[in-house]
C-alpha positions as CSV (number, residue, x, y, z in Angstrom):
1,X,81.3,81.9,99.4
2,X,84.9,82.1,98.2
3,X,87.0,85.5,99.6
4,X,84.3,88.1,99.5
5,X,84.9,91.3,97.6
6,X,83.4,93.0,100.4
7,X,81.5,92.5,103.3
8,X,78.3,94.5,104.7
9,X,77.9,93.6,108.9
10,X,74.7,94.6,110.6
11,X,74.2,94.5,114.4
12,X,70.4,94.2,115.7
13,X,68.6,98.1,115.9
14,X,68.0,98.4,119.6
15,X,64.7,100.1,120.8
16,X,64.9,103.6,122.3
17,X,62.5,103.0,124.6
18,X,65.5,102.5,127.2
19,X,69.2,102.6,127.4
20,X,72.0,99.8,126.0
21,X,72.3,96.7,129.2
22,X,74.7,93.9,129.1
23,X,72.8,91.5,127.9
24,X,72.5,93.2,124.6
25,X,76.0,93.9,124.4
26,X,76.9,90.3,124.9
27,X,74.0,89.2,122.9
28,X,75.1,91.7,119.9
29,X,77.2,94.4,120.2
30,X,80.4,93.0,121.5
31,X,80.6,90.2,119.3
32,X,79.7,91.8,116.0
33,X,82.1,94.8,116.8
34,X,84.8,92.2,117.4
35,X,84.5,90.8,114.2
36,X,84.1,93.8,111.7
37,X,87.6,95.2,113.9
38,X,89.1,92.1,112.8
39,X,88.1,92.0,108.9
40,X,89.7,95.9,109.1
41,X,92.9,94.7,110.7
42,X,92.8,91.8,107.7
43,X,92.1,94.7,104.8
44,X,88.6,93.8,104.3
45,X,86.2,96.2,102.9
46,X,84.0,96.7,105.5
47,X,80.0,98.6,106.0
48,X,79.0,98.3,109.5
49,X,76.0,99.0,109.6
50,X,73.7,99.9,112.5
51,X,71.0,102.4,113.8
52,X,68.0,102.9,116.7
53,X,64.8,101.5,116.0
54,X,62.3,103.8,116.8
55,X,58.8,102.7,115.9
56,X,58.3,99.6,118.8
57,X,54.7,99.2,120.3
58,X,57.2,98.9,123.7
59,X,58.2,103.1,122.7
60,X,54.4,103.9,123.1
61,X,53.3,102.2,125.7
62,X,56.6,104.4,127.3
63,X,55.6,107.1,125.9
64,X,51.7,107.1,127.3
65,X,53.1,106.1,131.1
66,X,55.8,109.1,131.2
67,X,52.8,111.8,129.6
68,X,55.3,112.5,126.6
69,X,55.0,112.2,123.1
70,X,56.8,109.0,121.3
71,X,59.0,111.2,119.4
72,X,60.7,112.2,122.8
73,X,61.5,109.0,124.1
74,X,63.0,108.1,120.6
75,X,65.1,111.7,120.3
76,X,66.4,111.2,124.6
77,X,66.8,107.3,124.2
78,X,68.5,107.1,120.2
79,X,71.4,110.1,122.1
80,X,72.0,107.8,125.3
81,X,72.6,104.8,122.9
82,X,74.7,106.8,120.5
83,X,76.8,108.2,122.9
84,X,77.4,104.8,124.9
85,X,78.2,103.1,121.5
86,X,80.9,105.5,120.9
87,X,82.3,105.4,124.3
88,X,82.3,101.8,124.4
89,X,84.2,100.9,121.1
90,X,81.6,99.9,118.8
91,X,82.6,101.1,115.7
92,X,79.9,101.5,113.6
93,X,80.7,102.9,110.3
94,X,77.4,104.6,110.2
95,X,74.7,104.6,113.4
96,X,71.4,105.6,111.6
97,X,67.7,105.8,113.4
98,X,64.3,104.8,112.1
99,X,62.9,108.3,112.2
100,X,65.2,109.4,109.4
101,X,63.5,110.4,106.3
102,X,66.0,108.5,104.0
103,X,64.7,105.3,106.1
104,X,61.1,106.8,105.5
105,X,61.7,106.6,101.6
106,X,62.9,103.7,101.2
107,X,61.0,101.5,103.1
108,X,57.9,103.1,101.7
109,X,59.7,101.9,98.5
110,X,60.3,98.7,99.8
111,X,57.1,97.9,100.4
112,X,55.3,99.7,97.6
113,X,57.7,97.7,95.3
114,X,56.2,93.8,97.0
115,X,52.7,96.0,96.3
116,X,53.3,96.7,92.9
117,X,54.7,93.0,92.4
118,X,51.6,91.4,94.1
119,X,53.6,89.8,97.0
120,X,51.0,90.6,99.8
121,X,48.1,89.0,100.9
122,X,44.8,91.6,101.5
123,X,42.5,90.7,104.2
124,X,39.8,92.0,106.4
125,X,40.5,90.1,109.9
126,X,39.3,90.7,113.2
127,X,42.0,91.9,115.2
128,X,41.7,92.4,119.2
129,X,40.3,96.0,120.3
130,X,40.1,98.1,123.1
131,X,36.7,99.5,123.8
132,X,37.9,101.8,126.7
133,X,41.1,102.9,124.4
134,X,39.4,102.9,121.4
135,X,41.8,101.6,119.4
136,X,43.1,98.0,118.1
137,X,45.9,96.4,120.2
138,X,49.0,95.9,118.3
139,X,51.5,93.0,119.7
140,X,52.6,94.8,122.8
141,X,49.7,95.8,123.5
142,X,48.7,93.0,123.9
143,X,49.2,90.0,127.4
144,X,48.4,86.6,127.9
145,X,49.1,83.0,128.3
146,X,51.0,81.3,125.8
147,X,49.4,78.6,123.9
148,X,52.4,76.6,123.8
149,X,54.0,76.9,127.1
150,X,51.8,78.1,129.5
151,X,53.9,81.8,130.3
152,X,51.1,83.6,131.6
153,X,52.9,87.1,130.7
154,X,53.1,86.0,127.1
155,X,52.9,89.6,124.3
156,X,51.4,89.5,121.4
157,X,53.8,89.0,119.0
158,X,55.6,86.7,120.9
159,X,56.7,84.8,124.1
160,X,59.6,85.6,125.7
161,X,59.6,82.4,127.5
162,X,59.7,80.0,125.3
163,X,60.6,82.2,121.9
164,X,57.4,80.9,120.0
165,X,56.3,83.8,117.4
166,X,52.4,84.4,118.2
167,X,49.8,86.7,117.3
168,X,47.3,88.4,119.9
169,X,44.6,86.7,118.9
170,X,46.4,83.3,119.4
171,X,47.2,84.4,122.9
172,X,44.8,82.7,126.3
173,X,43.2,85.2,128.3
174,X,43.9,88.3,126.7
175,X,44.3,91.9,128.4
176,X,44.9,95.3,127.2
177,X,48.1,96.7,127.8
178,X,46.8,99.9,127.8
179,X,43.9,99.7,130.3
180,X,43.6,96.0,131.7
181,X,40.2,95.2,129.9
182,X,39.5,92.3,128.1
183,X,39.7,93.3,124.5
184,X,37.1,92.5,122.0
185,X,37.3,91.2,118.3
186,X,36.7,93.9,115.5
187,X,37.3,93.9,111.5
188,X,40.3,96.0,110.0
189,X,41.9,95.4,106.8
190,X,45.6,94.4,106.7
191,X,48.4,93.2,104.7
192,X,49.8,89.6,105.0
193,X,53.8,88.4,103.5
194,X,52.0,84.8,102.2
195,X,55.3,83.4,104.6
196,X,54.4,79.9,103.3
197,X,54.7,80.9,99.5
198,X,58.7,81.3,100.8
199,X,58.8,77.5,102.8
200,X,60.4,75.7,99.5
201,X,62.7,78.4,99.3
202,X,63.7,78.6,102.9
203,X,64.0,74.7,103.3
204,X,66.2,74.9,100.7
205,X,67.9,77.6,101.4
206,X,68.9,77.2,105.0
207,X,67.8,73.6,105.8
208,X,70.0,72.3,103.0
209,X,72.0,75.3,102.5
210,X,73.3,76.1,105.5
211,X,73.0,73.0,107.6
212,X,76.9,72.8,108.1
213,X,78.1,76.6,108.7
214,X,75.3,78.0,111.0
215,X,75.1,78.0,114.3
216,X,72.8,74.8,116.1
217,X,70.4,77.2,118.1
218,X,69.9,79.1,115.3
219,X,69.3,76.0,113.0
220,X,67.5,74.4,115.3
221,X,64.9,77.3,116.0
222,X,64.2,78.3,112.0
223,X,64.3,74.3,111.5
224,X,61.5,73.9,114.3
225,X,59.3,77.5,112.7
226,X,59.8,76.0,109.3
227,X,58.6,72.1,110.2
228,X,55.6,73.3,112.0
229,X,54.2,75.2,108.6
230,X,54.6,78.7,107.8
231,X,51.9,81.2,107.9
232,X,50.8,84.1,106.3
233,X,52.4,87.1,108.7
234,X,50.5,91.0,108.8
235,X,52.8,94.2,107.5
236,X,50.9,96.3,108.4
237,X,49.2,97.7,111.9
238,X,46.5,100.2,113.2
239,X,48.7,102.7,115.0
240,X,49.4,106.3,115.0
241,X,52.8,106.1,115.2
242,X,55.5,105.0,112.1
243,X,55.7,104.7,108.5
244,X,52.3,105.8,107.2
245,X,51.4,102.6,104.5
246,X,52.0,104.0,100.9
247,X,49.2,102.7,99.0
248,X,45.5,103.5,98.4
249,X,43.3,102.5,101.7
250,X,46.5,102.3,104.0
251,X,45.3,105.4,106.0
252,X,45.1,104.9,109.4
253,X,48.0,102.6,109.3
254,X,51.7,101.9,109.5
255,X,54.2,99.6,108.3
256,X,54.5,96.8,111.1
257,X,57.9,97.5,113.1
258,X,59.1,93.9,112.4
259,X,58.3,95.1,108.5
260,X,60.3,98.3,108.7
261,X,63.2,97.6,111.1
262,X,65.1,95.5,109.0
263,X,64.6,97.8,106.3
264,X,67.0,100.2,108.3
265,X,70.0,98.2,108.0
266,X,69.6,99.4,104.1
267,X,68.1,103.3,104.6
268,X,71.8,103.6,107.2
269,X,73.8,102.1,104.8
270,X,72.5,104.4,102.2
271,X,73.2,106.8,104.6
272,X,76.9,106.1,104.6
273,X,76.9,105.8,101.3
274,X,75.6,109.2,100.5
275,X,78.3,110.2,103.3
276,X,80.9,108.6,102.1
277,X,80.7,109.2,98.4
278,X,80.5,105.6,97.6
279,X,77.5,103.8,95.8
280,X,75.4,101.5,98.5
281,X,74.2,98.9,96.3
282,X,77.1,96.6,95.5
283,X,77.0,96.4,99.7
284,X,73.8,94.9,99.1
285,X,73.2,93.4,96.0
286,X,76.7,92.2,94.8
287,X,77.3,88.3,94.8
288,X,80.7,88.2,96.0
289,X,79.3,90.8,98.9
290,X,79.4,88.9,102.4
291,X,75.9,89.8,104.4
292,X,76.8,89.1,108.3
293,X,73.5,89.7,111.0
294,X,74.2,89.8,114.2
295,X,71.4,89.3,116.0
296,X,70.3,88.2,119.7
297,X,67.7,84.8,120.2
298,X,64.7,86.8,120.2
299,X,65.4,88.2,116.7
300,X,66.1,85.2,114.3
301,X,62.9,84.1,113.2
302,X,62.9,88.0,111.6
303,X,66.6,87.7,110.4
304,X,66.2,84.4,109.0
305,X,62.9,83.5,107.8
306,X,61.5,86.6,107.3
307,X,63.5,89.2,106.6
308,X,65.2,87.0,103.9
309,X,61.7,86.2,102.4
310,X,61.1,89.6,102.0
311,X,65.1,90.0,100.1
312,X,63.8,87.3,98.0
313,X,60.3,88.7,97.0
314,X,62.0,91.8,96.1
315,X,64.4,90.0,94.4
316,X,67.9,92.4,93.6
317,X,69.1,92.0,97.1
318,X,71.4,89.3,98.4
319,X,70.7,86.8,101.1
320,X,72.9,86.6,104.5
321,X,75.4,84.5,104.5
322,X,75.3,83.6,108.3
323,X,73.2,85.0,111.5
324,X,75.3,84.0,114.1
325,X,72.7,84.4,116.5
326,X,73.5,84.7,120.6
327,X,71.4,83.4,123.1
328,X,69.8,85.3,127.1
329,X,72.8,86.6,129.3
330,X,71.3,86.2,132.9
331,X,72.2,88.5,135.8
332,X,73.5,86.9,139.2
333,X,71.3,84.3,138.1
334,X,68.2,85.8,137.4
335,X,67.0,87.1,133.5
336,X,67.8,90.7,133.0
337,X,64.9,92.7,132.8
338,X,64.2,96.6,131.6
339,X,61.5,96.9,133.2
340,X,62.4,95.7,136.8
341,X,65.7,97.4,136.5
342,X,67.6,93.8,136.7
343,X,70.8,95.0,134.6
344,X,73.5,96.4,134.5
345,X,73.5,99.8,132.2
346,X,75.7,100.9,130.3
347,X,75.8,104.4,130.6
348,X,75.9,103.5,134.4
349,X,79.0,101.3,133.7
350,X,81.2,103.7,132.0
351,X,80.5,106.4,134.3
352,X,81.5,103.6,137.7
353,X,84.2,102.0,135.7
354,X,86.0,105.1,134.0
355,X,88.7,103.9,131.6
356,X,87.8,100.0,131.7
357,X,85.4,99.9,128.6
358,X,87.8,96.5,127.7
359,X,87.3,94.8,131.1
360,X,83.7,94.3,130.4
361,X,84.5,93.5,126.9
362,X,86.4,91.0,127.9
363,X,84.1,89.7,130.5
364,X,81.2,89.7,128.3
365,X,82.9,87.9,125.6
366,X,84.7,85.2,128.0
367,X,81.2,84.5,129.1
368,X,79.1,84.9,125.5
369,X,75.9,82.9,125.4
370,X,77.0,81.7,122.2
371,X,75.0,78.3,122.0
372,X,73.1,78.4,125.5
373,X,71.7,80.9,127.4
374,X,75.2,82.4,130.4
375,X,75.2,84.1,133.4
376,X,77.1,87.5,134.3
377,X,78.3,88.2,137.8
378,X,79.6,90.7,139.1
379,X,82.4,88.1,141.1
380,X,83.4,86.3,137.8
381,X,84.1,89.9,136.5
382,X,86.3,91.0,139.3
383,X,88.3,87.2,138.9
384,X,88.2,87.7,136.0
385,X,89.7,91.4,135.7
386,X,92.2,90.0,138.3
387,X,93.0,86.7,137.6
388,X,93.9,86.9,133.7
389,X,93.8,90.7,132.4
390,X,96.4,91.9,135.1
391,X,97.8,88.9,136.3
392,X,98.3,87.5,132.6
393,X,98.7,90.2,130.3
394,X,99.1,92.6,131.6
395,X,101.8,91.3,134.1
396,X,103.7,89.9,131.1
397,X,103.4,93.9,129.1
398,X,105.1,95.2,132.5
399,X,107.8,92.6,132.5
400,X,109.0,93.1,129.6
401,X,108.2,96.9,129.2
402,X,110.2,97.8,132.9
403,X,112.7,95.4,132.0
404,X,113.7,96.9,128.7
405,X,113.7,100.3,130.2
406,X,116.0,99.2,133.3
407,X,118.6,97.3,130.6
408,X,118.7,99.1,127.6
409,X,117.0,102.8,128.4
410,X,114.6,101.3,126.5
411,X,115.9,100.3,123.6
412,X,115.3,97.5,121.5
413,X,118.1,95.0,121.5
414,X,119.8,93.2,119.6
415,X,119.2,89.7,119.7
416,X,122.1,86.9,119.3
417,X,122.0,82.9,118.5
418,X,119.2,81.7,119.2
419,X,118.1,78.3,121.0
420,X,115.5,76.0,120.0
421,X,113.3,77.5,122.5
422,X,113.1,81.1,121.2
423,X,112.6,79.5,117.7
424,X,109.7,77.3,119.1
425,X,108.2,80.5,120.6
426,X,108.8,83.0,117.3
427,X,107.2,80.2,115.7
428,X,103.9,79.6,117.9
429,X,103.6,84.1,118.1
430,X,103.4,83.5,114.3
431,X,100.7,80.9,114.4
432,X,98.3,82.4,116.2
433,X,97.1,84.9,113.8
434,X,95.5,82.2,111.9
435,X,94.7,80.7,115.0
436,X,92.5,83.5,116.8
437,X,91.1,84.1,112.9
438,X,90.2,80.5,112.6
439,X,87.9,81.1,115.4
440,X,86.5,84.1,114.7
441,X,85.8,83.3,111.2
442,X,83.8,80.4,112.8
443,X,82.0,82.8,115.0
444,X,83.5,81.7,118.2
445,X,84.8,85.0,119.7
446,X,84.5,83.3,123.1
447,X,87.2,80.3,121.9
448,X,89.2,83.4,119.9
449,X,89.6,85.4,123.5
450,X,91.0,82.9,125.2
451,X,93.5,82.2,122.2
452,X,94.3,85.5,122.4
453,X,95.1,85.2,126.3
454,X,97.1,81.9,125.8
455,X,99.4,84.4,123.3
456,X,99.8,86.2,127.0
457,X,100.7,83.1,129.1
458,X,103.2,81.5,126.2
459,X,104.6,85.5,127.0
460,X,104.8,84.8,130.9
461,X,106.0,81.2,130.2
462,X,108.6,82.1,128.4
463,X,109.9,85.6,130.9
464,X,109.3,83.1,133.7
465,X,111.8,80.1,132.2
466,X,114.1,82.4,131.1
467,X,114.6,84.6,133.6
468,X,116.4,87.7,132.0
469,X,116.6,88.6,135.7
470,X,119.5,85.6,136.4
471,X,120.9,85.5,133.1
472,X,121.7,89.4,133.0
473,X,123.8,88.8,135.8
474,X,126.3,86.4,133.7
475,X,125.4,86.7,130.2
476,X,123.9,89.5,128.8
477,X,124.1,88.1,125.6
478,X,121.6,85.9,126.6
479,X,119.4,88.4,128.2
480,X,119.4,90.5,124.4
481,X,117.7,87.4,123.0
482,X,115.1,86.9,125.6
483,X,114.1,90.3,126.1
484,X,114.0,91.0,122.2
485,X,112.1,87.7,121.5
486,X,109.4,88.7,124.8
487,X,109.2,92.6,122.9
488,X,108.2,90.3,119.5
489,X,105.8,89.0,121.3
490,X,104.4,92.5,123.5
491,X,104.4,93.5,119.9
492,X,102.2,90.6,118.5
493,X,99.8,91.3,121.1
494,X,99.1,94.9,120.8
495,X,97.9,93.9,116.9
496,X,95.9,91.0,117.9
497,X,94.7,92.1,121.1
498,X,93.0,95.0,119.1
499,X,89.9,93.1,118.2
500,X,88.9,92.0,121.7
501,X,90.6,95.0,124.1
502,X,90.5,98.1,121.5
503,X,91.5,100.3,124.2
504,X,94.3,98.0,125.9
505,X,95.5,98.2,122.4
506,X,96.1,101.7,121.5
507,X,97.5,101.9,124.7
508,X,100.2,99.2,124.4
509,X,101.2,100.3,120.7
510,X,102.1,104.0,122.3
511,X,104.2,101.8,124.9
512,X,105.9,100.2,122.3
513,X,105.6,103.8,119.8
514,X,104.3,101.3,117.3
515,X,103.5,105.1,115.2
516,X,107.1,105.6,114.9
517,X,107.7,102.7,112.6
518,X,107.8,102.3,109.1
519,X,104.7,100.8,108.2
520,X,102.1,100.0,110.9
521,X,101.8,96.2,111.8
522,X,98.8,94.7,110.3
523,X,97.0,91.2,111.1
524,X,99.2,89.5,108.7
525,X,102.3,90.8,109.0
526,X,102.5,89.1,112.4
527,X,103.0,85.3,110.6
528,X,104.6,87.3,107.5
529,X,107.5,89.9,108.5
530,X,110.5,88.4,110.0
531,X,110.7,91.2,112.5
532,X,107.6,93.2,114.6
533,X,110.1,95.3,116.6
534,X,113.4,96.0,115.1
535,X,116.5,96.5,117.3
536,X,117.5,99.8,117.8
537,X,113.8,101.0,118.4
538,X,113.0,103.4,121.1
539,X,110.2,102.4,123.5
540,X,108.4,104.3,126.2
541,X,108.3,103.9,129.8
542,X,105.6,101.2,131.7
543,X,102.0,102.1,132.3
544,X,99.4,99.5,133.5
545,X,97.2,98.6,131.4
546,X,95.2,97.5,134.2
547,X,93.9,97.9,137.9
548,X,93.3,95.4,140.5
549,X,89.4,95.8,140.9
550,X,89.0,95.8,145.0
551,X,86.2,94.1,146.9
552,X,84.6,97.1,147.9
553,X,83.9,98.6,144.5
554,X,82.3,95.0,143.7
555,X,80.2,95.4,146.7
556,X,78.8,98.6,145.3
557,X,77.5,96.7,142.6
558,X,75.9,94.3,144.2
559,X,74.2,96.6,146.9
560,X,72.8,98.3,143.6
561,X,71.4,95.4,142.5
562,X,70.0,94.3,145.8
563,X,68.4,98.0,145.9
564,X,66.6,97.1,142.6
565,X,65.5,93.8,143.6
566,X,63.9,94.9,147.0
567,X,61.8,98.1,144.9
568,X,60.6,95.7,142.5
569,X,59.5,93.6,145.4
570,X,57.8,96.7,146.8
571,X,56.2,98.0,143.6
572,X,55.0,94.0,143.1
573,X,54.0,93.3,146.6
574,X,49.9,93.0,147.3
575,X,48.4,94.5,149.6
576,X,46.1,91.6,151.3
577,X,42.1,92.5,150.3
578,X,40.0,93.4,153.4
579,X,38.9,90.6,155.8
580,X,35.0,90.1,156.4
581,X,33.4,92.7,158.1
582,X,33.0,92.5,162.1
583,X,30.7,94.5,164.0
584,X,31.4,97.4,166.7
585,X,30.9,94.8,169.9
586,X,33.4,91.7,168.3
587,X,35.9,94.6,168.0
588,X,35.6,95.5,172.0
589,X,36.3,91.7,172.9
590,X,39.6,92.8,172.1
591,X,41.9,93.4,174.9
592,X,44.9,94.7,173.0
593,X,47.3,96.8,175.7
594,X,50.7,98.4,175.7
595,X,53.3,96.2,177.1
596,X,57.4,96.0,177.5
597,X,59.3,93.2,176.7
598,X,61.5,91.9,179.5
599,X,63.3,89.3,178.2
600,X,63.8,87.2,174.9
601,X,65.3,83.8,173.8
602,X,65.7,81.9,170.4
603,X,63.4,78.7,170.8
604,X,65.5,75.5,169.9
605,X,65.8,73.7,166.6
606,X,63.4,77.1,165.4
607,X,64.0,79.7,163.0
608,X,61.0,81.7,163.8
609,X,60.3,81.5,167.2
610,X,61.5,83.8,170.0
611,X,60.7,83.3,173.9
612,X,59.5,86.8,175.1
613,X,58.8,87.7,178.9
614,X,56.5,90.8,178.5
615,X,55.1,93.3,181.3
616,X,51.4,93.6,180.3
617,X,50.6,96.5,182.6
618,X,48.7,94.0,184.4
619,X,50.9,90.7,184.9
620,X,54.1,89.3,183.3
621,X,53.3,86.3,181.1
622,X,55.5,84.4,178.7
623,X,54.5,84.7,174.9
624,X,56.0,83.4,171.7
625,X,56.3,85.4,168.8
626,X,57.0,84.1,165.1
627,X,59.6,87.1,164.2
628,X,63.6,85.8,164.7
629,X,64.0,85.9,161.3
630,X,63.5,90.0,161.5
631,X,65.1,90.3,164.7
632,X,67.8,88.9,167.2
633,X,66.6,88.5,170.7
634,X,69.1,91.3,172.2
635,X,67.8,93.7,170.1
636,X,64.4,93.2,171.2
637,X,64.5,93.4,174.7
638,X,63.0,97.2,176.3
639,X,61.2,96.9,173.3
640,X,57.6,98.6,173.9
641,X,54.8,96.5,172.0
642,X,51.3,96.0,171.4
643,X,49.8,92.9,173.1
644,X,46.5,91.1,172.5
645,X,46.0,89.9,176.0
646,X,43.1,87.9,175.9
647,X,43.9,85.4,173.3
648,X,43.6,81.8,173.9
649,X,46.7,80.7,175.3
650,X,48.0,78.2,172.7
651,X,51.6,75.6,173.0
652,X,53.9,76.1,170.4
653,X,57.0,73.9,170.7
654,X,55.9,72.8,174.5
655,X,55.9,76.5,175.6
656,X,52.3,78.3,176.4
657,X,51.9,81.3,174.7
658,X,49.8,83.8,176.5
659,X,49.0,86.4,174.0
660,X,50.2,87.8,170.9
661,X,52.8,90.6,170.0
662,X,51.0,92.7,166.8
663,X,53.4,93.0,163.8
664,X,53.3,94.0,160.6
665,X,55.2,93.4,157.5
666,X,57.2,96.0,154.9
667,X,57.2,94.9,150.8
668,X,60.4,93.6,151.1
669,X,59.7,91.1,154.0
670,X,60.9,92.3,157.3
671,X,58.7,92.5,160.3
672,X,58.3,95.4,162.3
673,X,56.6,96.0,165.3
674,X,52.9,97.5,165.4
675,X,53.8,99.8,168.3
676,X,53.3,103.7,170.8
677,X,56.5,105.5,170.7
678,X,55.5,107.9,173.0
679,X,57.3,108.2,176.1
680,X,54.3,108.8,178.6
681,X,52.1,105.5,177.1
682,X,52.7,103.2,179.8
683,X,52.2,99.2,180.3
684,X,48.9,98.1,181.1
685,X,47.4,101.3,179.0
686,X,44.2,99.9,177.1
687,X,44.5,100.5,172.5
688,X,40.9,101.0,171.8
């Protein structure tokens, strides 16, 4: 569209069954915040809308597991998420929740409007039912094998491996997530949105209308869905947690979460407008409003096919202009997992790295999975902080401020004649707002962030080439011009970095005392104003914008992840089933004795084998044991062990082994000795 009158920008509503992690931030919230901060800096009317999704089945599962009510769960995590977003600088105009009365009212009215218009199909169908739990199994109460890719851990609404949207009855070998039972089929009545009815509209609107301006990963997934043929999708569920179905026959049923959650954008906008004394309708119903949804990969179908079909069916709403969904962010080479605690949680990061919100914002944007999955590593986090934020951006600002205070007591010097280099540099500074804006407006936030860093690089190169610390000794007038130009770059950075590094921007503006100027510098002032920092303006003292992150700090984070990995392995370690029953006579054939390892050496050309000399109390013998990956030869010498002494000898790598050391294995795969620890137990004593 041509220049919009206003923008409505939404960010996916997070489930309140856990805190926010870096995958959520990189996929949705950092790019959304960059976008709205830029829009505000360019003078646009923006409503940035979000809230907590509190009716998802994962919430009821979490509540059952913890023995509390769903309301307890959503209250806890809504507070954590909202606080984390605020501390991280995500600047919502309104952050609501789907348990709010205004949302219940809005969602109910939306359903009733579509119901009254005859937009739903009412059907009695067979749904999966857990006889033991005595309830129908909605979406994530069911797991099974995906019929499309074979993933054995697919959910009843979607396979997170291949992204296919499913019905629970599509799963192969389904089982109840509540009891583990194989569910049965039972009849129940529900209302369906006939997506097939909207297929022609979706083909025209998306496949033709947005072929060139939607991201290829989004367009491709939508095209695949439509080409596969759309089918009616249930909008109600047999549950007791959610928004009651507001029509006759809806008793004991609620609106399906995927239906009520996107309406949360509308109800949150209403809540904001009421508080601010505004009219909410233009933000959702005026054709001159640009609607943009920021979501993750797993929400593409809901925001590009289902929600637009709902809006189209209602009839009075605008459709999204763009849905710039990101792919998934992995962590240290593995998929992020809430259930396995394989994540970097925002609330924990804010405690571990106080005052360093912008470092994480910068790194997540630099590694954003914009068109394909990407990986976050703590080593890269450290490198980008130390080599880019500290060494490029922070270094330039520090040099400019230190030299200005040293040479001119903090006053912006009066320039003399500009050289061609000065004019070219100032012209480049004026060009950067449009360069960065072009990337942001095309939702290329990684590219935009790098252009910002290129401006800081330009400043560093200018200082390095012009060498004011040398010029001051021979040409004071020239030095004044150099420092004047450098300060203009610093001032431009203070404004242009705000969408990406808002806390740094605030700190830099304070250092440069920008609030004391007649007018606050806006985005479009940089290319249009002749002077950003006038001669004679007093700036403050130098203050480090970023601090180097040491190896020790990074190792602590890696150790935390390693602990999570070991805990997961321990939790998932299955106890070996009991072997076939033996008789007492079979057991008495085993001669198990206490022994001591006298000597040990690594077997050549093997990873696992140690050659041991063991005092068994009846003799000294050689035993070859596969324990070298858990113990060194040195640390087992003198160890008291339990030995099966009457095992038939066996040749291993040319060495005859005369017995077996008894071992067990911990959940993390480490071998440990099964041995008596009493000092009074001597070699040769039998174990029975």
